[in-house]
C-alpha positions as CSV (number, residue, x, y, z in Angstrom):
1,M,90.5,82.0,89.6
2,K,87.7,84.4,88.5
3,T,87.6,86.5,85.3
4,L,85.4,89.5,84.8
5,T,85.2,91.7,81.8
6,V,85.0,95.5,81.5
7,N,82.9,95.8,78.3
8,L,84.0,98.7,76.2
9,Q,83.6,97.2,72.8
10,E,87.0,97.1,71.0
11,R,88.7,98.3,74.2
12,S,87.2,95.7,76.5
13,Y,89.6,94.0,78.9
14,P,89.6,91.3,81.5
15,I,90.0,91.5,85.3
16,H,91.6,88.3,86.5
17,I,91.2,87.6,90.3
18,G,93.1,84.7,92.0
19,Q,95.9,83.5,94.2
20,G,99.5,83.4,92.9
21,L,98.9,85.2,89.6
22,L,101.8,87.6,89.6
23,G,104.4,85.1,88.5
24,D,102.2,83.4,85.9
25,E,102.9,84.6,82.4
26,T,99.7,82.9,81.1
27,F,97.6,85.9,82.1
28,L,100.1,88.7,81.5
29,T,102.0,88.2,78.3
30,P,99.0,87.9,75.9
31,H,98.4,91.6,76.7
32,I,101.9,92.8,75.8
33,H,102.0,93.6,72.1
34,G,105.6,94.8,71.7
35,T,108.9,93.7,73.2
36,Q,109.6,96.7,75.4
37,V,108.2,96.6,79.0
38,L,108.7,99.2,81.8
39,V,107.6,98.0,85.2
40,V,106.8,100.8,87.6
41,S,106.6,100.1,91.3
42,N,107.5,101.7,94.6
43,E,110.1,101.3,97.4
44,T,107.6,99.3,99.5
45,V,106.2,96.9,96.9
46,A,109.3,96.3,94.7
47,P,111.3,94.3,97.3
48,L,108.2,92.0,97.7
49,Y,106.9,91.4,94.2
50,L,109.2,92.8,91.5
51,D,111.3,89.7,91.0
52,K,108.2,87.5,90.7
53,T,106.7,89.9,88.2
54,L,109.9,90.1,86.1
55,S,110.0,86.2,86.0
56,A,106.8,86.3,84.1
57,L,108.3,88.7,81.5
58,R,111.1,86.5,80.2
59,G,111.8,87.2,76.6
60,H,110.9,90.9,76.8
61,Q,113.2,93.9,77.1
62,C,112.4,94.9,80.7
63,E,113.3,98.1,82.5
64,T,112.1,99.2,85.9
65,V,111.4,102.5,87.7
66,I,111.0,102.4,91.5
67,L,109.1,105.4,92.9
68,P,109.0,106.8,96.4
69,D,106.0,105.5,98.4
70,G,103.2,107.8,99.4
71,E,100.3,110.0,98.2
72,Q,102.5,113.0,98.6
73,Y,104.6,111.8,95.6
74,K,101.6,111.6,93.3
75,T,102.8,114.6,91.3
76,L,104.0,115.7,87.9
77,D,107.6,115.6,89.1
78,T,107.2,111.9,89.8
79,V,105.7,111.2,86.4
80,T,108.8,112.8,84.9
81,L,110.9,109.9,86.4
82,I,108.9,107.5,84.2
83,F,109.2,109.7,81.1
84,D,113.0,109.9,81.7
85,A,113.3,106.1,81.8
86,L,111.2,105.6,78.6
87,L,113.2,108.1,76.7
88,Q,116.6,107.0,78.0
89,H,115.9,103.4,76.9
90,R,114.3,104.5,73.6
91,F,110.9,102.9,74.2
92,D,108.7,103.1,71.1
93,R,104.9,103.3,70.6
94,Q,104.6,99.5,71.0
95,C,105.9,99.5,74.5
96,T,103.9,98.4,77.6
97,L,104.0,100.0,81.0
98,I,103.1,97.8,84.0
99,A,101.9,99.3,87.2
100,L,102.9,97.1,90.2
101,G,101.6,98.6,93.4
102,G,98.7,100.5,95.0
103,G,96.5,103.2,93.7
104,V,99.2,105.9,93.5
105,V,101.5,103.7,91.4
106,G,98.6,102.8,89.2
107,D,97.3,106.3,88.7
108,I,100.8,107.7,87.9
109,T,101.8,104.8,85.6
110,G,98.5,105.1,83.7
111,F,98.9,108.8,83.3
112,A,102.4,108.4,82.0
113,A,101.1,105.7,79.5
114,A,98.3,108.1,78.4
115,C,100.8,110.8,77.7
116,Y,103.9,109.0,76.3
117,Q,103.9,109.3,72.5
118,R,100.2,110.3,72.9
119,G,99.2,107.0,74.4
120,V,100.8,103.5,74.9
121,N,99.5,100.3,76.5
122,F,99.6,99.6,80.2
123,I,98.6,96.8,82.5
124,Q,97.5,97.1,86.2
125,L,98.9,94.7,88.8
126,P,97.3,96.2,92.0
127,T,98.8,95.0,95.3
128,T,96.5,96.9,97.8
129,L,92.8,96.2,98.4
130,L,91.9,99.8,97.5
131,A,93.6,99.5,94.1
132,Q,92.2,96.0,93.5
133,V,88.5,97.0,94.1
134,D,88.6,100.5,92.7
135,S,91.5,102.5,91.2
136,S,92.9,99.8,88.9
137,V,89.6,99.4,87.1
138,G,88.0,102.0,84.9
139,G,90.9,103.9,83.3
140,K,91.0,107.0,85.5
141,T,94.6,108.1,85.7
142,G,96.2,111.3,87.0
143,V,98.2,113.2,89.6
144,N,97.4,115.6,92.4
145,H,98.0,119.4,92.5
146,P,98.5,121.3,95.8
147,L,95.1,122.9,95.2
148,G,93.1,119.8,94.4
149,K,93.3,116.0,94.2
150,N,93.4,114.3,90.8
151,M,92.8,117.6,89.0
152,I,95.4,116.7,86.3
153,G,94.8,113.4,84.5
154,A,93.3,111.4,81.6
155,F,91.0,108.5,80.8
156,H,93.2,105.7,79.6
157,Q,92.0,102.1,79.9
158,P,94.5,99.3,80.8
159,Q,94.9,96.2,78.6
160,C,94.1,94.0,81.6
161,V,93.9,94.0,85.4
162,L,95.6,91.1,87.2
163,I,94.6,90.8,90.9
164,D,96.8,88.5,92.9
165,T,95.0,88.2,96.3
166,H,98.2,86.8,97.9
167,T,99.6,90.4,97.9
168,L,97.1,91.2,100.6
169,D,99.0,89.0,103.0
170,T,101.7,91.7,103.2
171,L,99.3,94.6,103.4
172,D,99.3,96.4,106.8
173,D,96.1,96.7,108.7
174,R,95.7,100.4,108.1
175,Q,96.0,100.0,104.3
176,L,93.5,97.0,104.4
177,A,91.0,99.2,106.2
178,A,91.5,102.0,103.7
179,G,90.6,99.5,100.9
180,L,87.5,98.4,102.8
181,A,86.1,101.9,102.5
182,E,85.8,101.5,98.8
183,V,84.3,98.1,99.2
184,I,81.6,99.6,101.5
185,K,81.0,102.2,98.9
186,Y,79.6,99.7,96.4
187,G,77.1,98.5,99.0
188,L,76.0,102.0,99.8
189,I,75.5,103.2,96.2
190,Q,73.9,100.2,94.5
191,D,73.8,96.9,96.4
192,A,72.0,96.8,99.7
193,D,72.3,93.0,99.8
194,F,76.1,93.4,99.6
195,F,76.0,96.0,102.3
196,A,74.2,93.5,104.5
197,W,76.7,90.8,103.6
198,L,79.5,93.2,104.7
199,E,77.8,93.8,108.0
200,V,77.9,90.0,108.7
201,N,81.4,89.4,107.3
202,M,83.4,92.5,108.2
203,A,85.3,90.6,111.0
204,A,86.3,87.9,108.5
205,L,87.5,90.5,106.0
206,R,89.6,92.2,108.6
207,Q,91.1,88.8,109.6
208,R,92.0,88.3,105.9
209,D,89.8,85.3,105.3
210,A,90.6,84.3,101.8
211,T,87.1,83.3,100.8
212,A,85.5,86.5,102.2
213,L,88.2,88.7,100.6
214,T,87.8,87.1,97.2
215,H,84.0,87.5,97.2
216,A,84.4,91.2,98.3
217,I,86.9,91.9,95.5
218,E,84.9,90.1,92.9
219,R,81.6,91.8,93.8
220,S,83.3,95.2,94.0
221,C,85.0,94.8,90.6
222,Q,81.8,93.6,89.0
223,C,79.9,96.7,90.3
224,K,82.6,99.0,89.0
225,A,82.9,97.2,85.7
226,D,79.2,97.5,85.1
227,I,79.2,101.2,85.9
228,V,82.3,101.9,83.7
229,A,80.8,100.0,80.8
230,A,77.6,102.1,81.0
231,D,79.4,105.5,81.5
232,E,83.1,105.4,80.7
233,R,83.8,109.1,81.0
234,E,81.6,110.0,83.9
235,A,78.8,111.7,82.0
236,G,76.2,110.3,84.4
237,Q,76.1,107.1,86.4
238,R,79.8,106.8,86.9
239,A,79.7,109.9,89.1
240,L,78.0,107.8,91.8
241,L,81.4,106.1,92.4
242,N,82.4,109.4,94.0
243,L,80.3,108.9,97.1
244,G,82.1,110.6,100.0
245,H,85.0,111.7,97.7
246,T,84.2,115.4,97.6
247,F,84.4,115.5,101.4
248,G,87.3,113.1,101.5
249,H,89.4,114.9,98.9
250,A,89.0,118.1,101.0
251,I,90.4,116.2,104.0
252,E,93.3,114.9,102.0
253,A,94.2,118.3,100.5
254,G,93.6,120.2,103.8
255,M,95.7,117.9,105.9
256,G,98.5,117.4,103.3
257,Y,98.5,114.4,101.0
258,G,99.5,111.3,102.7
259,T,98.5,112.4,106.3
260,W,95.2,110.6,105.9
261,L,95.0,107.6,103.5
262,H,92.6,108.1,100.6
263,G,90.3,105.3,101.9
264,E,90.3,106.8,105.4
265,A,89.2,110.2,104.0
266,V,86.6,108.5,101.8
267,G,85.3,106.6,104.8
268,A,84.7,109.7,106.8
269,G,83.4,111.4,103.7
270,M,80.8,108.7,103.1
271,L,79.5,109.1,106.6
272,M,79.3,112.9,106.0
273,A,77.3,112.2,102.8
274,A,75.0,109.9,104.7
275,D,74.5,112.4,107.4
276,L,73.6,115.1,104.9
277,S,71.3,112.7,103.2
278,H,69.6,112.1,106.5
279,R,69.2,115.9,107.1
280,L,67.7,116.2,103.6
281,G,65.0,113.7,104.6
282,D,66.2,110.6,102.7
283,V,68.4,108.3,104.7
284,S,66.7,107.1,107.9
285,A,68.3,107.4,111.3
286,E,68.6,103.6,111.4
287,E,70.5,103.6,108.0
288,L,72.7,106.4,109.2
289,Q,73.6,104.4,112.3
290,R,74.2,101.2,110.2
291,T,76.6,103.2,108.0
292,R,78.5,104.5,111.0
293,A,78.6,101.1,112.6
294,L,80.0,99.4,109.5
295,L,82.7,102.0,109.0
296,Q,83.7,101.6,112.6
297,A,83.7,97.8,112.3
298,A,86.1,98.3,109.3
299,A,88.4,100.4,111.6
300,L,87.8,103.5,109.6
301,P,87.6,107.0,111.0
302,T,84.1,108.4,111.6
303,R,85.3,111.8,112.7
304,I,87.1,114.5,110.8
305,P,90.4,116.2,111.7
306,K,90.1,118.9,114.3
307,A,91.8,121.3,111.9
308,M,89.1,121.0,109.3
309,N,86.4,123.5,110.1
310,S,83.3,124.3,107.9
311,E,85.0,127.2,106.0
312,R,88.0,125.1,105.2
313,F,85.8,122.3,103.9
314,L,83.8,124.6,101.7
315,E,87.0,126.3,100.4
316,L,88.5,123.0,99.3
317,M,85.3,121.4,98.1
318,A,84.9,124.4,95.7
319,V,87.9,123.2,93.6
320,D,86.7,119.6,93.4
321,K,86.4,118.1,89.8
322,K,82.7,117.8,90.3
323,V,82.1,121.5,90.7
324,Q,80.0,122.9,87.8
325,A,79.3,126.6,87.3
326,G,80.6,127.2,90.8
327,V,78.1,124.8,92.4
328,I,79.4,121.9,94.5
329,R,77.8,118.7,93.1
330,L,77.5,115.9,95.7
331,V,76.8,112.2,95.6
332,L,74.0,111.6,98.1
333,L,71.9,108.6,99.2
334,K,68.2,107.9,98.9
335,H,68.8,104.9,101.1
336,I,71.4,102.2,101.5
337,G,71.8,100.7,98.0
338,A,70.6,103.8,96.0
339,A,72.6,107.0,95.3
340,Y,72.1,110.1,93.2
341,V,74.1,113.2,92.2
342,S,72.7,116.6,93.0
343,D,73.6,120.2,93.0
344,D,70.0,121.1,94.1
345,Y,70.2,120.5,97.8
346,D,69.7,122.9,100.7
347,P,73.1,124.5,101.4
348,N,72.0,125.1,104.9
349,R,71.8,121.4,105.5
350,L,75.3,121.0,104.1
351,R,76.5,123.6,106.6
352,E,74.7,121.7,109.4
353,T,76.6,118.6,108.5
354,L,79.9,120.3,108.3
355,D,79.3,122.1,111.6
356,A,78.2,118.9,113.4
357,F,81.3,117.0,112.3
358,H,83.6,119.8,113.2
359,H,81.9,120.1,116.6
360,A,82.3,116.4,117.2
361,A,86.0,116.5,116.3
362,R,86.8,119.1,118.9
């Protein structure tokens, strides 16, 4: 079992990574300060892991909310289901919400916790690789709007993150690949050695080798914990975590939430960012090919949907959270292992990237 720390002074919290942690109250109950606990899960995860989670909560007043599964349900209407349960059972300000599931469950539960009585405690129990390496860490919570992804939300840090790697045994291959996109991201933005390790070990990760997966999760969580500790509210360095996301969010919104998984869209988006970086004279042709090859080895899409032309991309990218004063800010690469944020790039090169990907998709 590995333990990392997200260092935020008095709001610091641990990330526990290991096998069989869900049913172990040792790592869970110290972070529950009251007696009332609401476990939020979804229709896919609850039958697999809800009973095990509840067994570690003996002695608490436990209630559950089971949400429908899918990105299309990451809405304000779904959050209301959680508020309904909290109010019906008269939960007070000392209650704790527990998010048992993937990134959608974690984002929705965290947002509900941030809002209920102006903020109550919550704990992340991520069960997908994407949630384990990215969305469960850092305190970003929120829901989607038809016009933009994650445009409604709050920063609200969990009390702890408990990562049981056994949950990956029941994860389907497509969801596993989606999580690998976020793992690859850390190599691209700040750790060239990790990127090279992924090139060697991608087959083992896809075959769910326990040692390889644990290393990838630990390294990814450490990268994110360091960035969040330095820049909790995305005033600077934390924006680098959005590599590929502006392109990816446009794909998700344009195709309808849930059509492409978040990690799939981010994977294609990272390749688009690398392509643009190459056109701007930074990323070499060799690095661009290495990026494409690693995404392909992870079974991630490297082409965009046929329906997404350049105009549609620009329309949707214009309502991204990172737009400032009407200018689309993008995370770009100097080279593998070094990223930067810019709104001072040649828009003609962006159009070239969009046109090239649209042409390749036809």
